N, C-alpha and C positions, 0 to 999 in steps of 0.2 A: 130513611131518611138518611140527606146527603151527608157522609164523614166530611169533620174537619180539615181543610188545605193542611200540608205538612208543614209548612212557614209559612207563619203571617207576621212582619213589622210593620207597626206606625210609627215613624217619628227615632226609629233606637238610633242611641248614640252606644258609643263604646269606649271608655279607656283605657288605657292602662297607665299605670305610676303617673298618674295625674296627667295624662298626655289623651287628649280625645285622637284615637287609632281611628275613627270612620263615624260620622255622624250621618241623617238624614235617610236611615232606611228604613222606607216606606212600601212592602212589595208579599207579594204573595204568591207561593210556591206550591202550584196543586199537588195532588198525590199520582205516581205512580209513574214520575219522568226520573231521566237519569241528566243533574242539573250538574255543571262543572262551576264553579271557581273558581273567577281567575282575577289578575292586577299583578302589578309592578309589586319586586321585590319589599318587603315592609308597609305591604300597604291593608294587611290584618284578615290575610285568605282565613289563615291559621285557628286566629282569635274569633269568624264569626262560628267555627264550628266548635271552640270552648266557649259561646253562648248559647247552642243551641244543645249543647251539652250539659247547661247548668252550670259549668264552673266558673264564669265568669258574667256575672248582674249585669245588665245595660244601666248605662249613666241615666238613658231618658228614657221616653219612649215606652212603650208597649209590645210582647212579645208573647206569640204561642207554639207550640210543635207540637202537633198531633191534638188540636184543640186546647193543652195546658199549659200552665204558667213553664218552665226547662225546670230540671229539678237533676241532681247529681245522680249517676244512677238507674236510670230508668231503663228498664227492662225492654221497653217498646223503641231504645234506640239502638244500633249497630256500634261500632266504633274503629277503626282501624287509624291510630294514630300515625307521624310520620317517622323512619325510623324502628320499624318496628322490632328487628330483631337485636339490635346492638345491645341490651341489657340481656342477653337470654343466654343462658350458659351452656356449655357444649352438651350436657348430655341431655338435655330437655327434648324430650320428643314432640312431635306433632301432635300427638292425639293429648298429651296433657297439659299444652296450651289450649286447646278447645274446650279440654275439660275446665279449665280455668276459668274459662267464660260462663260456664253454665253455672259454677257451683261459689263465683266469685272468689271469698279468701282462703275458701278450705282448698286445697294444694292434696292431690292425687284421688286417683278414680274409686281407692278405699272407703273416701267420704261422699260419695255420689249418692246422691236422693235415687227412690225408685221412680225411674221413667229418664232417666239423665241418660246413662248410655245409649239410651234408645236414640235421644237429642242430639247426643255428642256426633251419632253413628251418622244420619239425616243429613248432617252438619256437611259434615265432610264427603260424604257421598255429592249433595252438590255441589263440590266445586271440585269434582273428580279428583281427591286427595286420599280416599279412600286405601289409594294400594300403596303410598309410602308415608301415610299418617303414625306409623308407627316407626319410624328412621327418627335418629336425632337431627332437629332443625339444623346444627351442622355441617350436617350431609348434606343436604337437601341443596337446589338449583333456590337461585332470587325468586324463579316463577312459582317455582313449588312452595318456598317460606311462605310468597303472597298468598296463595292460596290459602296454608293454613288460617293468616291473619283472617280472612275473610270468611273461612270455616266459623272463627271463632266469635267475630261480629254477629252471625246468623246464627247462632245457636237457639239464641231463643227465641227464633220467629220474631224479629221485630218490624217494623214498619216503615220506618228508616234508615238506611246504614250510612253512616260516612266515615271517608277514606282520605287519607290526609296525603296527597304524592305517593299514591299505590304505583305509577310507573317508573320511581325516581329507579336508576342505577337497574331499569332490566335491558337487555338488550330488544330490538326490535321485535324477535319473535315472539320472547314473556310475554312486553308490551300489548301486543294485538293478541294476544291468548288469554290476558286479564282483560281487556277489554272486550270479549266477545263474550268471556265469565259474566262480567257485569251486565251484557246486554241480556244474554236467557237466564241470568237471576230475576232481572225486573221484568222479562216477561209472563216468567215461571211463576215466582210466588208476588208477582204487584207491587212489589216494595218499592219507598223511594231512594232516589240511589244521589247523592252529594258529593261531590270529586272536586279535590284540591287538585288542580295543575298548572303548569307551567306553560305546554305545549298545547291546545288545541286538537291538533291536527291525527290523534291517535285514537281520538275519542270522537270524532265528530261523527259518525258512523250511527251513534247511540245517542246523542245526544239530545235531549228535546228543549234542555233553557240554559241559560248562562246566569250566574251573580257575577256583576263586574263592580270592582271597586274602583273607582276611576276620581281624580281629582278628591280623596276625603268620604267621600257617600259612596255608599253602598247601592245597587241599582240590580233591577230582573228581568230580563226580557227571555222571549222565543229565539231559537238559537240561530234561526233566520236571518231574526233582526242583528242581533250582534255580531255574525259573522258579516262586519262591512268596515270596508278600508277606513275610511276615515274615523269608525272610531275606535279600531284598535289601533292605526298607528299612535291615537288620540294619548290610548289607556298603553301601549308598552314605549311611546317616544322614540318611535322609529320608525319609520317609514313602512306599512305591511302592504302586500299585495293578498288580494284573494282573486284565485284558480278554480276554474270551473273545468274536468278536463272531457275529453269528449265522450266519454259514459257517464256523465254527469255529477261526477264524487267533486265535492268539494276541498279545497286545502288554501293553509294560507303561508306566505312566504316574507321575507324580509325585499325589500323592493332593493 
């Protein structure tokens, strides 16, 4: 039996405080790829993730995530919010945060159930964070903190992982390490990954598709069709050129 797609929208519209954020969302995102969510500031990128998480109901249309209606706390979905470390105290260890992802509201390893410690260790190892997981988060680099965040999202072996601006505030080396990590996770776990980002370029090598929020509407297409000068120029409101290197790699830049 063919599994349901990762995400399926039919005529979906979403509003905040009585104002429609975007509408006419009708598309299907297949499983197993890495999909970027792009659009100008205020277009509703984070709102899309919140809809998939069941935090905001659509005002119209129908929506399925992994074959079912969205619901809060779905363990099949891992989530890394923007500004993940902003509210973390100085004494909190990386392992503690991953444990919280496994135990919900029960803080601390003493309250973990059988098998939880093994799941935490697997999640940390899968993002190569086991070597620094017992350090305080305040002592870790931005890239290391992001690996802990991804480990927390993976600890329940989800089928869909949502990341909101995971490359923000990282230098180029750490950005590339996180991109490589996401590509590796998609290949090894066959998980579907959706990433909100402003810049296509760091992620282009691993992307299969893109959700783009254009003129108040939500669209999806393969990445080859989205990396288009006219579309991106319209999307960002400034002239964008698509450049192909001698090695065949693509990148975008302002004209």
